[in-house]
C-alpha positions in Angstrom: 96.5 111.7 92.0 96.0 109.7 95.2 92.2 109.7 95.1 92.2 108.5 91.4 94.4 105.6 92.6 92.0 104.9 95.4 89.2 104.1 92.9 91.4 101.6 91.2 92.4 100.0 94.4 89.1 100.2 96.2 88.4 96.5 96.1 91.8 95.6 97.5 91.6 98.3 100.1 88.2 97.2 101.2 89.5 93.7 101.8 92.7 94.7 103.5 91.3 97.5 105.6 88.3 95.6 107.0 88.0 96.3 110.6 89.9 99.6 110.4 88.3 102.9 111.0 86.8 104.2 107.7 86.8 108.0 108.0 88.0 110.4 110.5 86.5 111.7 113.7 84.9 108.5 115.1 85.6 107.2 118.4 84.9 104.1 120.5 82.3 103.8 123.2 83.0 105.9 126.3 81.1 106.5 129.5 79.9 109.8 128.2 79.2 111.5 125.0 82.6 113.0 124.3 83.2 111.5 120.9 79.7 112.0 119.5 80.8 114.1 116.6 80.7 117.5 118.4 84.2 118.5 117.3 85.8 120.3 114.3 86.4 118.0 111.5 84.5 115.1 112.8 81.2 116.6 112.0 81.5 116.1 108.2 81.5 112.6 106.6 82.7 110.8 109.8 81.7 107.4 110.8 81.5 105.8 114.2 84.0 103.2 115.0 81.4 101.1 116.7 81.5 98.7 113.7 85.2 98.4 113.8 86.4 94.9 114.7 89.6 93.9 116.3 92.3 93.5 113.7 95.7 91.9 114.5 98.1 89.9 112.5 96.8 87.1 110.3 97.2 84.6 113.1 95.5 86.8 115.7 98.8 88.0 117.3 99.0 91.5 118.7 102.2 93.1 117.6 104.5 95.4 119.5 105.5 98.8 118.0 107.8 101.5 119.3 107.2 105.1 118.5 109.9 107.7 119.1 108.8 111.3 119.4 109.7 114.7 121.0 108.1 116.4 124.1 108.7 117.2 127.7 110.1 113.9 128.4 108.3 110.8 129.5 104.9 111.6 131.2 104.8 111.0 134.9 101.7 108.8 134.4 103.0 107.0 131.4 102.3 103.5 132.6 98.7 104.0 133.2 98.2 106.2 130.1 99.8 103.7 127.8 97.8 101.0 129.3 94.6 102.7 128.4 95.9 103.4 124.8 96.9 99.8 124.3 93.6 98.4 125.6 91.9 100.5 122.9 94.3 100.0 120.0 94.9 96.4 120.8 91.2 95.7 120.3 90.9 97.8 117.3 94.1 97.1 115.2 96.1 94.5 117.1 98.8 96.8 118.3 100.7 97.1 121.6 102.5 100.5 121.7 105.7 101.6 123.5 106.5 105.3 123.4 109.9 107.0 123.9 109.4 110.8 124.5 112.7 112.6 124.1 113.0 116.0 125.9 113.4 119.0 123.6 117.0 119.7 124.5 118.0 116.1 123.9 116.2 115.5 120.7 118.7 116.3 118.0 121.5 114.2 119.5 119.3 111.3 120.4 117.4 111.3 117.2 120.6 111.2 115.2 122.0 108.3 117.2 118.8 106.3 116.8 118.7 106.9 113.0 122.5 106.5 112.3 123.0 103.4 114.4 119.8 101.6 113.3 118.6 101.5 116.9 115.3 99.5 116.9 112.1 101.6 116.4 109.0 101.4 114.3 107.9 105.0 114.0 109.8 108.2 114.5 108.9 111.8 114.5 110.8 114.2 112.3 110.6 117.3 110.0 112.1 118.7 106.9 115.4 119.3 108.5 116.4 115.7 108.3 113.8 114.1 106.0 115.6 113.9 102.7 119.0 113.2 104.3 117.5 110.3 106.3 115.8 109.0 103.1 119.2 109.1 101.3 120.6 107.1 104.2 118.1 104.4 103.7 116.4 104.9 107.1 112.8 105.0 106.2 110.3 102.7 104.5 108.7 103.6 101.1 105.1 103.7 102.1 103.7 104.9 98.8 102.0 101.7 97.9 100.8 100.9 101.4 98.7 104.0 102.0 95.5 103.0 100.2 95.1 99.8 102.2 96.3 101.1 105.6 95.3 104.8 105.8 91.9 105.2 104.4 90.8 107.7 107.1 93.7 110.1 106.5 93.5 109.8 102.8 90.0 111.0 103.0 90.7 113.7 105.5 93.8 115.3 104.0 93.9 116.8 100.5 96.3 115.1 98.0 98.4 118.3 97.8 99.7 117.6 101.3 100.9 114.2 100.3 102.6 115.9 97.3 104.6 117.9 99.8 106.3 114.9 101.2 107.1 113.2 97.9 110.8 112.6 97.1 111.4 111.4 93.6 107.6 110.8 93.5 107.7 108.3 96.5 106.4 108.9 99.9 108.4 108.1 103.0 106.6 110.2 105.7 103.1 110.8 107.1 102.5 114.5 107.3 100.6 115.9 110.3 97.5 117.7 108.9 97.4 120.8 111.1 98.5 124.4 110.3 100.3 122.8 107.4 100.4 126.0 105.4 102.1 129.1 106.5 100.4 132.4 107.3 102.4 135.1 109.0 100.8 137.6 111.3 102.1 140.8 112.9 101.3 140.8 116.6 100.8 144.1 118.2 100.4 145.1 121.9 96.8 146.2 121.9 97.5 148.8 124.5 99.9 150.6 122.2 97.6 150.2 119.2 94.8 151.9 121.2 97.1 154.6 122.6 98.4 155.7 119.3 95.4 154.9 117.2 97.4 152.7 115.0 95.8 151.5 111.7 97.6 148.1 111.7 95.9 147.1 108.4 98.2 149.7 106.8 101.3 148.5 108.6 102.0 145.5 106.5 105.5 146.1 104.9 108.6 146.8 106.9 109.1 150.3 105.4 105.5 151.3 106.3 106.3 150.7 110.0 109.5 152.7 110.3 107.8 155.9 111.4 105.7 154.2 113.9 108.6 152.4 115.4 110.6 155.7 115.6 107.9 157.2 117.7 107.5 154.1 120.0 111.3 154.1 120.5 111.3 157.8 121.5 108.3 157.6 123.7 108.7 154.3 125.4 112.5 154.0 125.7 112.4 150.5 124.5 113.1 148.4 121.4 110.0 148.2 119.2 111.6 145.2 117.4 113.2 142.9 119.9 114.6 139.8 118.2 117.2 137.1 118.7 119.9 135.9 116.3 117.7 134.6 113.6 116.3 138.1 113.1 113.4 138.8 110.9 113.7 135.4 109.1 110.1 135.4 107.8 111.0 137.6 104.9 112.3 134.4 103.1 109.0 132.7 103.4 107.9 133.7 99.9 110.9 131.7 98.6 110.5 127.9 98.3 113.8 126.5 99.5 113.3 123.5 97.1 115.0 121.1 99.6 118.3 122.9 99.6 118.2 123.5 103.2 119.3 127.2 103.2 117.5 130.5 103.0 119.7 131.8 100.3 118.7 129.3 97.6 115.1 129.2 96.3 112.4 129.7 93.8 109.7 132.3 94.6 106.5 130.4 95.4 104.5 132.2 92.6 107.2 132.2 90.0 105.7 130.0 87.2 109.0 130.2 85.3 110.7 128.4 88.2 113.8 130.7 88.3 116.4 129.5 90.9 117.9 132.5 92.6 120.3 133.7 95.2 117.7 135.2 97.4 119.9 137.8 99.0 120.2 139.6 95.6 116.5 139.6 94.9 115.0 143.1 95.0 112.3 142.2 97.4 114.7 140.7 99.9 117.4 143.3 99.5 114.9 146.1 100.1 113.8 144.5 103.4 117.3 143.9 104.5 118.0 147.7 103.9 115.1 148.5 106.2 116.2 146.1 108.8 119.8 147.6 108.8 118.2 151.2 109.1 116.2 150.0 112.1 119.3 148.7 113.8 121.1 152.0 113.2 118.2 153.9 114.6 118.1 151.8 117.8 114.6 150.2 116.8 116.2 146.8 117.0 117.9 145.6 120.3 121.7 146.0 119.9 122.5 142.5 121.1 120.2 140.8 118.8 122.9 139.0 116.8 124.2 137.2 119.9 120.9 136.3 121.6 119.7 132.7 121.5 116.4 133.4 123.2 113.9 136.2 122.7 112.0 137.9 125.5 108.4 137.4 126.6 107.1 141.0 125.9 107.2 142.5 122.5 105.6 145.6 121.2 105.5 144.0 117.8 106.6 140.8 116.4 105.7 138.4 113.5 104.8 134.7 114.0 103.3 131.9 112.0 99.7 130.9 113.0 96.1 132.1 112.6 94.1 135.0 113.7 92.5 133.5 116.8 95.9 132.5 118.2 96.1 136.1 119.4 93.4 135.2 122.0 94.4 131.5 122.6 98.1 131.6 122.5 100.1 134.9 121.7 98.3 137.2 124.1 98.3 134.7 127.0 102.0 133.9 126.4 102.9 137.6 126.6 100.5 138.4 129.5 98.9 141.2 127.4 96.0 141.6 125.1 97.2 141.6 121.5 95.8 142.4 118.1 97.0 140.8 114.9 97.1 141.4 111.2 97.9 139.0 108.4 100.9 140.4 106.5 101.4 137.9 103.6 99.5 135.4 101.6 98.9 131.8 103.0 101.4 129.6 101.3 101.6 125.8 101.0 105.0 124.4 100.1 107.1 121.3 100.9 108.7 123.1 103.8 105.4 124.0 105.5 104.1 120.4 105.1 107.2 118.9 106.4 107.1 120.8 109.7 105.8 117.7 111.3 106.1 114.2 109.9 106.2 110.6 111.2 108.3 108.0 109.4 108.2 104.2 109.4 111.5 102.5 109.9 113.0 100.6 107.1 113.7 97.8 109.6 110.2 97.4 111.1 108.5 94.1 110.7 105.1 95.6 110.6 104.9 98.7 108.2 101.2 98.1 107.6 100.5 98.2 111.4 102.5 101.4 111.7 100.3 103.1 109.2 97.1 101.6 110.7 98.2 103.1 114.0 98.9 106.6 112.6 95.7 106.5 110.7 93.9 105.8 113.9 95.8 108.5 115.8 94.8 111.0 113.1 91.2 109.9 112.7 89.7 108.3 115.8 88.7 111.1 118.1 89.0 109.1 121.3 92.5 108.0 120.5 93.4 111.5 119.2 92.3 113.0 122.5 94.4 110.5 124.5 97.5 111.6 122.7 96.7 115.2 122.6 95.4 115.8 126.2 96.7 112.7 128.1 95.0 110.2 130.4 91.3 110.6 130.8 90.5 111.2 134.5 94.1 112.3 135.2 94.9 115.0 132.7 91.5 115.7 131.3 87.8 114.8 131.4 84.8 115.2 129.1 82.1 117.5 129.9 78.4 116.9 129.5 78.2 118.6 126.2 81.2 116.6 124.8 84.0 119.0 125.2 87.3 118.5 127.1 88.0 120.1 130.5 91.7 120.0 131.3 92.4 118.9 134.8 96.0 120.1 134.6 98.7 121.1 132.3 101.1 118.3 133.0 100.8 116.5 129.8 104.3 115.9 128.3 103.5 115.0 124.7 103.5 117.6 121.9 100.2 117.7 120.2 101.6 119.0 116.8 103.8 115.9 116.4 101.1 113.2 116.5 98.2 113.7 114.1 95.6 116.0 112.8 94.4 119.0 114.8 91.0 118.6 113.1 89.9 115.6 115.0 90.8 116.9 118.5 87.9 117.6 120.8 87.6 121.3 121.7 88.2 122.7 125.1 85.4 123.8 127.3 87.1 127.2 127.7 87.1 127.8 123.9 84.5 130.3 122.8 85.0 129.2 119.2 86.8 126.3 117.4 90.1 127.6 116.2 90.8 124.6 114.2 87.9 125.6 111.8 90.0 128.8 111.1 93.2 126.8 110.5 91.5 124.4 108.2 90.0 127.2 106.2 93.5 128.8 105.8 94.8 125.4 104.6 92.1 125.2 102.1 92.7 128.7 100.9 96.5 128.4 100.7 98.3 129.1 97.5 100.5 126.2 96.5 104.1 126.9 95.7 105.0 126.2 92.1 107.5 123.8 93.5 105.2 121.8 95.6 106.3 118.1 95.1 109.8 119.0 93.9 112.8 118.1 96.1 116.4 119.1 95.0 118.6 116.0 94.6 121.8 117.5 96.1 123.9 114.4 95.7 126.1 115.7 92.8 126.7 119.0 94.7 126.6 117.9 98.2 130.0 119.2 99.2 129.6 122.5 97.5 126.2 123.0 99.0 127.5 122.1 102.6 130.3 124.6 102.2 127.9 127.3 101.0 125.5 126.6 103.9 128.3 127.2 106.3 129.3 130.4 104.7 125.8 131.8 105.0 125.5 130.6 108.7 128.6 132.7 109.5 126.9 135.8 108.2 123.3 135.2 108.9 122.8 136.6 112.4 124.4 140.0 111.5 122.6 140.2 108.2 119.2 139.3 109.6 119.3 141.5 112.7 120.5 144.6 110.7 124.1 144.8 112.0 125.6 144.6 108.5 124.8 146.9 105.6 123.4 144.5 103.0 124.6 146.5 100.1 128.1 145.9 101.4 127.9 142.4 102.8 125.9 140.6 100.2 128.5 141.1 97.5 131.1 139.8 100.0 129.0 136.8 100.8 128.5 136.0 97.2 132.2 136.2 96.4 132.9 133.6 99.1 130.0 131.4 97.9 131.3 131.5 94.3 134.7 130.2 95.5 133.0 127.4 97.3 131.1 126.1 94.3 127.8 128.2 94.5 127.5 128.3 90.7 127.6 124.6 90.5 124.7 124.4 93.0 122.7 127.0 91.2 123.1 125.4 87.9 122.3 121.8 89.1 119.2 123.1 90.9 118.0 125.0 87.8 118.5 121.9 85.7 116.4 119.8 87.9 113.7 122.5 88.4 113.5 122.9 84.6 112.9 119.2 84.2 110.2 119.3 86.9 108.4 122.3 85.4 108.4 120.6 82.0 106.6 117.5 83.3 
């Protein structure tokens, strides 16, 4: 375990990490009391960074690093913001940072070009969609043996099981963002309808339990109670760990201690839900154009989303322009996929892997720096209040907070009546770990078969997940095509590797 290794390496780590932040939540001196430990995770076991000393390379040089990430493009006040960031991190860890913030719509193409052509960068954002493939390309540095010396703060803040979630063949190539890193699904209901019909939403958990209510809403409101786009009710697969296969139809149920690899569409729980979805489509409960839509709509009578309960007040309700009530519908699950939703990797070509990790440790754990990345430039995008909270001056900040570092060291807003990050952290701590946590399917020997099978599923997915197709008719047809494409080879190889993992 990571913390066991830390005891063995403590002497070395103490020498190498001297001058770094030791523990999360501290911040440097500011003109006010903003970073005085008033926020979420900082109140427990944190240390001030006042004792931190400037750390640069062995000859005192400040090194240049480039971090590539996703967001709304480059901030309009980038030059002044990055100057304030560099003044702080240059003194603390001897780093001068350059950011490239790629717009959402350009991300996939630009990221692929950067990685595949070895374009110079030091740190790059990513997620589970590309993590293993990029590792197989040799794009990222193996940071396993560098963590103890260079990331003491994040090692203390984040439980070991989250590091297990990014292991590939027992090595670590990415730094996970410790946020809502487990998955909890909530049904989000329009409160006005809940009150009007006196709905007991605690009893409306399973799909079949909601059919009668949706039939009534359809008849009374002349609208679609379940309005979805082409990925449909995809959350039904969340109880299956995809084991790194990259497709919803291959997995191991998260609580199956036997580790049985299955074709998920044939599993009784999935098939039963697909039947309900198909019946909803036939009854007009689901919008008829769902399979062809690439965007949803703002208003929904009911929908399911990943999050936490207070997001109904802070996010889901305001986004819809309505008051909403929410109900958790499944257990909170921790898996490789949930942890890998936000990662930062160090380039195999960087000259300064230790500095990259020291920077990421500081972004995660130093509250002053965390706020600069999360909220923007102090005095331009936000300001601190007398009681140490953040007041947003505008909503112009272009960087995406979930891509950077932990939520649990962000200073709370002055408009927050409660600290929602406490709720998120509690969900993480209560999450039930998948039996496959730490396992990643090595697909090299069946890569062609798996790629062909993925494409077959993608051809059918929209119409299956939105209820257009009858699952009892279409699933056998899908399976027949899969078997011709080598599906059994994929299943057998996955099961062999899972059996080896479970036996360890």
